C-alpha positions in Angstrom: -7.8 -8.6 -57.9 -5.0 -10.6 -59.4 -3.3 -9.1 -62.4 -4.6 -5.5 -62.1 -1.5 -4.0 -60.7 -3.4 -2.3 -57.9 -1.9 -4.3 -55.0 0.2 -2.4 -52.5 3.2 -4.5 -53.4 3.2 -3.5 -57.1 2.8 0.2 -56.1 5.8 0.0 -53.9 7.9 -1.5 -56.6 6.9 1.3 -59.0 7.9 4.0 -56.4 11.2 2.3 -55.9 11.8 2.2 -59.7 10.9 5.9 -60.0 13.3 6.8 -57.3 16.1 4.7 -58.9 15.4 6.5 -62.2 15.6 9.9 -60.4 18.9 8.9 -58.8 20.3 7.7 -62.2 19.2 11.0 -63.8 20.8 13.0 -61.0 24.1 11.1 -61.5 24.0 12.0 -65.2 23.5 15.6 -64.3 26.4 15.5 -61.9 28.7 13.9 -64.6 27.7 16.5 -67.2 28.5 19.4 -64.7 31.9 17.8 -63.8 32.8 17.6 -67.5 32.2 21.4 -67.8 33.8 22.6 -64.6 36.2 19.8 -63.6 35.9 17.7 -60.5 35.8 19.5 -57.2 35.5 18.3 -53.6 35.5 19.6 -50.1 39.3 19.5 -50.2 39.3 22.3 -52.8 37.7 24.8 -50.4 38.5 26.4 -47.1 35.5 27.0 -44.8 35.4 30.5 -43.5 32.1 30.8 -41.7 28.4 29.7 -41.6 26.2 32.2 -43.4 22.8 30.6 -42.6 21.0 27.4 -41.8 17.7 26.0 -42.8 15.6 22.8 -42.6 17.5 21.0 -45.4 21.1 22.1 -44.7 23.2 25.2 -44.4 25.0 27.8 -46.4 28.7 28.4 -45.8 31.2 31.1 -46.9 34.1 29.3 -48.5 37.3 30.2 -50.3 38.6 28.2 -53.2 42.1 27.3 -52.4 43.4 27.4 -55.9 42.1 30.9 -56.8 41.3 32.5 -53.5 37.8 33.4 -54.8 35.0 33.5 -52.3 31.8 31.4 -52.8 28.6 30.6 -50.9 28.4 26.8 -50.6 25.0 25.2 -50.0 25.3 21.9 -48.1 22.2 19.7 -48.2 21.4 16.8 -45.9 20.7 14.0 -48.4 19.0 11.8 -45.9 16.6 14.5 -45.0 15.9 15.3 -48.6 15.1 11.6 -49.3 12.9 11.4 -46.2 10.9 14.5 -47.1 10.7 13.4 -50.8 12.5 16.5 -52.0 15.0 14.9 -54.4 13.1 15.9 -57.5 12.8 19.6 -56.3 16.5 19.6 -55.5 17.4 18.3 -58.9 15.2 20.9 -60.6 16.8 23.6 -58.5 20.3 22.5 -59.7 19.2 22.3 -63.3 17.7 25.8 -63.2 20.8 27.3 -61.5 23.1 25.7 -64.0 21.3 27.2 -67.0 20.3 30.6 -65.7 22.4 33.7 -66.3 20.9 36.7 -64.4 22.4 39.5 -62.3 19.6 38.9 -59.8 20.1 35.2 -59.2 23.2 33.5 -57.7 25.1 31.6 -60.3 25.9 27.9 -59.8 29.7 27.6 -60.3 30.4 24.2 -58.9 28.3 21.2 -57.7 29.3 17.9 -56.2 
């Protein structure tokens, strides 16, 4: 079936392009967040203790060195997210947490 686009090779190229588009979109989201909050990194926080662990990563109690404020830091295993095809869900979670303002949901203050 030449020219139909149903061969396994063309399907794998489409999947690779979709993943590249997702990665590019994610990088844009990260850049937008950094414009609003400034750049942060692991060096800006002091690890105090592990709050919990899960299949994708863990949650840490950290203190921002500059202000002394306490935060919960969610650390995700990127390789596991890619392997389990959870990149889109993770990006959606980040987008939602950036925009939501509710006393019942944890606010996203920083992301990197």
